[in-house]
PABA-537210 format. One record per residue (C-alpha): x, y, z. Coordinates in steps of 0.5 Angstrom, whole numbers, plus 500, padded with zeros to 3 digits. Example, Ala and Ser with C-alpha at 12.3 -4.5 7.8 and 13.67 -1.06 7.14 Angstrom:
BEGIN
525491516
527498514
//
This chain:
BEGIN
600483264
598489267
598490275
590490275
589484271
585478274
592474273
599476273
606474274
611477279
618476279
621475285
628473285
629466281
621464282
616466277
610468282
603467278
598471281
591470282
588476284
580477281
576480287
571478291
572471290
577470284
572467280
575465273
572469268
571471261
578476262
581471267
581465262
584471258
589473262
591465264
593464257
597470256
600467263
602461261
605463254
609468258
612462263
614459257
618465255
622467263
622459263
626458257
634455258
636461252
634466257
640469262
635471267
631465266
625463272
628457276
621455280
614457278
609459285
601460283
599463289
592468290
590474294
583474298
581470304
579464298
583461292
578460288
570460288
571458281
568459274
563466274
557461271
555466266
560463262
557457261
551460261
553465254
555457252
549453252
544459250
548460244
548458237
552452237
554450245
558444243
563447238
563453243
563448249
569444246
573450244
574452251
576445254
580446248
584453250
584451258
586445256
592447252
594451258
594446263
598442259
603448258
604449266
605441266
611442261
615448263
621445264
623447271
619445278
611448278
608450286
601451287
600455294
592454297
592458303
583457302
577455298
580453292
574450287
574448280
578451274
583453280
583447283
585444276
590448274
593446281
593438279
597441273
603443278
608439280
607440288
600442290
602446298
596447302
595451309
592447314
584451312
584450305
580445302
578443295
573442290
570440282
563442285
562442276
555437278
551443280
552446273
551438270
558438267
564434269
570438270
574439263
580443264
585436266
581434273
580428273
585426270
590428274
587426280
586419277
594419276
595422284
590419287
588413284
580413278
576410284
578416289
578420283
571419281
569420288
570426289
568428281
561424283
560427290
561434288
564434295
568440298
575436301
579438307
586439306
588433311
584428307
587430300
594429303
593422305
589421297
596423295
593429292
595435296
604433297
604438303
600441309
604447313
600451318
596455317
600462320
606463315
603458310
605465304
612466307
613458308
610456300
615462298
621459301
619453298
619455291
626459293
628453295
627448289
629453285
635453288
637447286
640444279
635446275
636441268
637436273
629438276
627438268
630431266
626429272
619431270
620429263
621421266
616422271
612424266
614418261
612413267
605416267
603416260
607410258
611405263
616405267
620402261
618407256
621412261
627407262
629409254
629416256
635415261
641415257
638422253
635426260
640423265
647423260
646430258
646431265
654430265
656436261
652441265
656446270
651445276
654437276
661438274
661444280
657440284
662434284
667438285
663441291
662434294
669432292
672438296
667440301
663434302
655433301
650439301
655444300
653445292
650452290
647451282
647456277
642452273
646450267
//
């Protein structure tokens, strides 16, 4: 991706930082959707266990006063007034759902940092990440009702996973903006952090999870996803495969040796 792309990836050590930078409002337009697809594909490569220099965590952040004002509505106008609106609309959502699923399935922890207003597509992208960090002044909304849509990049279903179906319906039906503190109570936002120093704190959080046992984090993600989709017993059935394999990792062997030699909390991990 070029330095002036509306979405690009920067490396910060073991963290791949996805930067949304499409001033003044970081709107999602055609170019941003294209860049989003390219970034998702690049993240698959960057986080691959086969890479010696793999990224061991992903952080999504935005430049400017807001995270995003939502989608450029002219994108919807072009589809609605085109010759085959239903087919073209379905194709758009198929594209964007693949992005959400790709982010969700990355084998490393993913963190979204929301420092301000976060609407529609940006909020749905945040919901596809493992951890959503929000500054005190951040607010969120799925406001698609203003153009006669329902959020279709995975937002309602992932809200239902986090907050339950009643809260998901409420948030989408009202189209209101919800402050970070409310969504933290609803288990949508993981942590609310002070406005002052938020960007630095989010980076530190991403580096902290990146420094952990990456293969074990991937196992955790698989077990949680299986539980959400198919129930706890289905996840139980996966445990011997995904957790048993951890005994063959250098991270586990090194951490066990460190624990026996120095006590807990002294181990360092290579992600292997």
